[in-house]
C-alpha positions as CSV (number, residue, x, y, z in Angstrom):
1,X,-65.2,35.4,9.4
2,X,-65.6,33.9,6.0
3,X,-61.5,33.5,5.6
4,X,-61.4,31.4,8.9
5,X,-64.3,29.4,7.6
6,X,-62.7,28.9,4.2
7,X,-59.5,28.0,6.0
8,X,-61.1,25.8,8.4
9,X,-63.4,24.1,5.7
10,X,-60.2,23.3,3.6
11,X,-58.4,21.9,6.4
12,X,-61.4,19.5,7.5
13,X,-61.8,18.4,3.8
14,X,-57.8,17.4,3.4
15,X,-57.5,15.3,6.7
16,X,-57.9,11.8,5.8
17,X,-58.8,10.8,9.5
18,X,-62.1,12.8,9.1
19,X,-63.1,11.1,6.0
20,X,-62.2,7.6,8.0
21,X,-64.7,9.2,10.7
22,X,-67.3,9.2,8.5
23,X,-66.9,5.9,6.7
24,X,-66.6,4.2,10.1
25,X,-70.0,6.2,11.1
26,X,-71.9,5.0,7.9
27,X,-70.6,1.4,8.5
28,X,-71.6,1.2,12.3
29,X,-74.8,2.7,11.8
30,X,-75.6,0.3,8.5
31,X,-74.2,-2.8,10.0
32,X,-75.9,-2.5,13.6
33,X,-79.2,-0.6,12.4
34,X,-80.0,-2.7,9.3
35,X,-77.5,-5.6,8.6
36,X,-77.5,-7.3,12.0
37,X,-81.3,-7.1,12.4
38,X,-82.3,-8.1,9.2
39,X,-79.9,-11.3,9.4
40,X,-81.4,-11.9,12.8
41,X,-84.8,-11.8,11.3
42,X,-84.0,-14.0,8.1
43,X,-81.8,-16.5,10.4
44,X,-84.7,-16.8,13.0
45,X,-81.8,-17.3,15.7
46,X,-84.1,-15.5,18.3
47,X,-81.1,-13.1,19.3
48,X,-81.7,-9.8,20.9
49,X,-81.7,-7.8,17.6
50,X,-84.2,-10.5,15.7
51,X,-87.1,-9.5,18.1
52,X,-87.2,-6.3,16.3
53,X,-88.9,-7.7,13.4
54,X,-88.8,-6.9,9.6
55,X,-91.4,-3.9,10.1
56,X,-88.5,-2.0,12.3
57,X,-85.8,-1.9,9.2
58,X,-88.1,-0.8,6.6
59,X,-88.7,2.7,5.4
60,X,-91.4,4.2,7.5
61,X,-88.8,3.7,10.5
62,X,-86.2,5.9,8.7
63,X,-86.0,8.8,11.2
64,X,-85.8,6.5,14.2
65,X,-83.2,4.1,12.7
66,X,-81.1,7.0,11.4
67,X,-80.8,9.1,14.7
68,X,-80.8,6.1,17.2
69,X,-76.9,5.7,17.1
70,X,-76.4,9.0,18.3
71,X,-76.9,8.9,21.8
72,X,-73.9,6.8,22.2
73,X,-71.6,4.7,19.5
74,X,-72.2,7.6,16.8
75,X,-72.0,10.2,19.4
76,X,-68.8,9.0,20.2
77,X,-67.5,9.4,16.6
78,X,-68.6,13.0,16.9
79,X,-66.8,13.7,19.9
80,X,-63.8,12.2,18.5
81,X,-64.4,14.9,15.5
82,X,-64.7,17.7,17.8
83,X,-61.6,17.0,19.8
84,X,-59.2,16.2,16.6
85,X,-60.2,19.6,15.0
86,X,-59.4,21.7,17.9
87,X,-56.8,19.5,20.2
88,X,-54.8,19.0,17.1
89,X,-54.0,22.7,16.9
90,X,-52.2,22.2,20.1
91,X,-50.4,19.1,19.2
92,X,-49.3,20.5,16.0
93,X,-48.1,23.7,17.6
94,X,-50.1,25.4,14.9
95,X,-52.4,27.8,16.9
96,X,-49.2,30.4,17.0
97,X,-49.1,29.9,13.2
98,X,-52.6,30.8,12.7
99,X,-53.0,33.6,14.9
100,X,-49.8,35.4,13.8
101,X,-51.8,36.2,10.7
102,X,-53.6,38.6,13.0
103,X,-57.1,36.8,13.4
104,X,-58.4,37.3,16.8
105,X,-58.8,34.0,18.7
106,X,-62.7,34.0,18.5
107,X,-62.9,34.6,14.9
108,X,-60.9,31.5,14.3
109,X,-62.6,29.6,17.1
110,X,-66.1,30.5,15.2
111,X,-64.9,29.4,11.9
112,X,-64.0,26.2,13.4
113,X,-67.2,25.8,15.1
114,X,-69.1,26.8,12.1
115,X,-67.3,24.0,9.9
116,X,-67.7,21.2,12.5
117,X,-71.3,22.1,12.7
118,X,-71.6,21.9,8.8
119,X,-69.7,18.6,9.1
120,X,-72.2,17.4,11.8
121,X,-75.1,18.0,9.6
122,X,-73.3,16.4,6.4
123,X,-73.0,13.3,8.7
124,X,-76.4,13.0,9.9
125,X,-77.6,13.6,6.0
126,X,-75.3,10.8,5.2
127,X,-76.9,8.5,8.0
128,X,-80.3,9.3,6.3
129,X,-79.3,8.6,2.8
130,X,-77.6,5.4,3.8
131,X,-80.4,4.3,5.9
132,X,-82.9,5.3,3.2
133,X,-81.1,2.9,0.6
134,X,-80.7,0.1,3.2
135,X,-84.2,0.2,4.1
136,X,-85.7,0.4,0.5
137,X,-83.3,-2.7,-0.6
138,X,-84.9,-4.6,2.2
139,X,-88.5,-3.4,1.4
140,X,-88.0,-4.5,-2.0
141,X,-86.6,-8.0,-1.4
142,X,-89.3,-8.6,1.3
143,X,-92.0,-7.0,-0.8
144,X,-92.8,-4.6,1.9
145,X,-94.2,-1.0,1.5
146,X,-91.5,1.4,0.3
147,X,-93.6,4.4,1.8
148,X,-91.6,6.9,3.6
149,X,-92.2,9.2,7.0
150,X,-93.5,12.6,6.1
151,X,-91.7,15.3,5.1
152,X,-92.2,17.2,8.5
153,X,-91.2,14.3,10.3
154,X,-88.0,13.8,7.9
155,X,-87.3,17.6,8.8
156,X,-87.8,17.2,12.5
157,X,-85.5,13.9,12.3
158,X,-82.8,15.6,10.3
159,X,-83.0,18.6,12.9
160,X,-82.8,16.4,15.9
161,X,-79.8,14.4,14.8
162,X,-78.0,17.7,13.8
163,X,-78.7,18.8,17.5
164,X,-77.4,15.5,19.1
165,X,-74.6,15.4,16.5
166,X,-73.6,19.3,17.2
167,X,-73.9,18.6,20.9
168,X,-71.2,16.0,21.0
169,X,-69.1,17.5,18.7
170,X,-69.3,20.7,20.8
171,X,-68.5,18.5,24.1
172,X,-65.4,17.3,22.0
173,X,-64.0,21.2,21.5
174,X,-64.8,21.8,24.8
175,X,-62.6,19.0,26.4
176,X,-60.0,19.9,23.8
177,X,-59.6,23.4,25.0
178,X,-59.6,22.8,28.6
179,X,-57.1,20.1,28.0
180,X,-55.4,21.6,25.2
181,X,-54.5,18.4,23.2
182,X,-55.9,15.3,21.9
183,X,-54.8,12.2,24.1
184,X,-56.5,13.3,27.1
185,X,-59.3,15.0,25.9
186,X,-60.2,11.9,23.7
187,X,-59.8,9.2,26.5
188,X,-62.1,11.3,28.9
189,X,-64.6,12.0,26.5
190,X,-64.9,8.3,25.5
191,X,-64.6,6.9,29.0
192,X,-67.6,9.5,29.6
193,X,-69.5,8.8,26.9
194,X,-69.2,5.1,26.7
195,X,-68.9,3.9,30.2
196,X,-69.5,6.5,32.8
197,X,-73.3,7.8,31.7
198,X,-74.2,3.7,31.2
199,X,-72.9,3.0,34.8
200,X,-74.9,5.5,36.1
201,X,-78.1,4.5,34.3
202,X,-77.6,0.7,34.8
203,X,-76.0,0.3,38.1
204,X,-76.4,3.6,40.1
205,X,-79.7,4.9,39.0
206,X,-81.6,1.8,40.0
207,X,-80.0,1.8,43.7
208,X,-80.1,5.6,44.4
209,X,-83.3,7.8,43.5
210,X,-81.4,11.0,43.4
211,X,-78.9,9.7,40.8
212,X,-82.0,8.6,39.0
213,X,-83.2,12.1,39.0
214,X,-79.8,14.1,38.6
215,X,-79.2,11.6,35.4
216,X,-82.3,13.2,33.6
217,X,-80.1,16.6,33.4
218,X,-77.4,15.1,31.8
219,X,-76.4,15.0,28.2
220,X,-76.4,11.3,27.2
221,X,-79.9,10.5,29.0
222,X,-81.6,13.7,27.4
223,X,-80.0,12.3,24.2
224,X,-81.6,9.0,24.4
225,X,-84.7,10.6,25.4
226,X,-84.8,12.5,22.2
227,X,-83.9,9.7,20.0
228,X,-86.8,7.7,21.6
229,X,-89.3,10.4,21.3
230,X,-88.9,10.2,17.7
231,X,-89.0,6.6,17.0
232,X,-85.4,4.9,17.7
233,X,-86.2,1.4,19.3
234,X,-85.7,0.9,23.1
235,X,-83.3,-1.7,22.5
236,X,-80.8,0.5,21.0
237,X,-78.0,1.3,23.5
238,X,-78.5,4.7,25.3
239,X,-82.1,5.0,23.9
240,X,-84.5,5.5,26.6
241,X,-87.3,7.8,27.1
242,X,-86.3,9.0,30.6
243,X,-88.0,12.7,30.0
244,X,-90.1,14.1,27.1
245,X,-88.9,15.1,23.9
246,X,-89.7,18.7,24.0
247,X,-87.5,18.8,27.4
248,X,-84.7,16.7,25.9
249,X,-84.3,19.3,23.0
250,X,-84.3,22.1,25.6
251,X,-81.6,20.6,27.5
252,X,-79.4,19.5,24.6
253,X,-79.4,23.0,23.2
254,X,-78.8,24.4,26.4
255,X,-75.6,22.1,26.7
256,X,-74.5,22.7,23.0
257,X,-74.5,26.6,23.6
258,X,-72.8,25.8,27.1
259,X,-70.1,23.8,25.5
260,X,-69.5,26.3,23.1
261,X,-69.6,29.4,25.0
262,X,-67.1,27.9,27.9
263,X,-64.8,26.5,25.1
264,X,-64.7,30.3,23.4
265,X,-64.1,32.0,27.2
266,X,-61.5,29.5,27.8
267,X,-59.6,29.8,24.5
268,X,-59.8,33.5,25.1
269,X,-58.2,33.9,28.4
270,X,-55.8,31.2,28.5
271,X,-52.1,30.5,26.9
272,X,-52.1,28.5,23.8
273,X,-49.1,26.9,24.9
């Protein structure tokens, strides 16, 4: 498996699209978590982000700020990463080339997943580092406390962020395997994440109690609940404490494993083309 892991890592690092996704993720996180709220605070415009106040963008809130985007817009970036990594093999017809060299399908799949989980952790760590730099600059300019969350809180936050990022990445992987391509998998994944789950939460759940209860078992609401449990603001899209943090972590872990297992079974039993 080490050979498969090394090969997939080289492919991941050499594809410009992956670096672009990382840059977009960090830019969005910086813009919507720090720049716009701080600009609202300084401008005193009374907009929806101004109410967060200066305290919310200080280093003490690094954990919640760093993972708050993962339930929705940063989660969409991870779905794209998963789809491109696996679905691209179908689009470029490279599955046959790889498998003709005698590795098993599951070995190649395991190598891909291992690399994607490393990539997910890298994205989360990069968001924490970017958030740390931004919050320290704001705190220094405003003569506020530079105190950081405890080491335990930081470790838990990184772990939770990794779970969120890994779950959405595995969702993209599963869609790519099931649909054997990029375009449709990407479209359906983003429609679900950015539209369907928000419509369920904002329109259907307030009207139908069974939908309100059922959504507590869906990945999006549990992702938002986990982020809320770790300090993400409730004004962040997709962040809402529908269930407890412990339950959310268990449900998301089940989804992560379920997506990966179903993807492995489907890749092994179905024709590549």
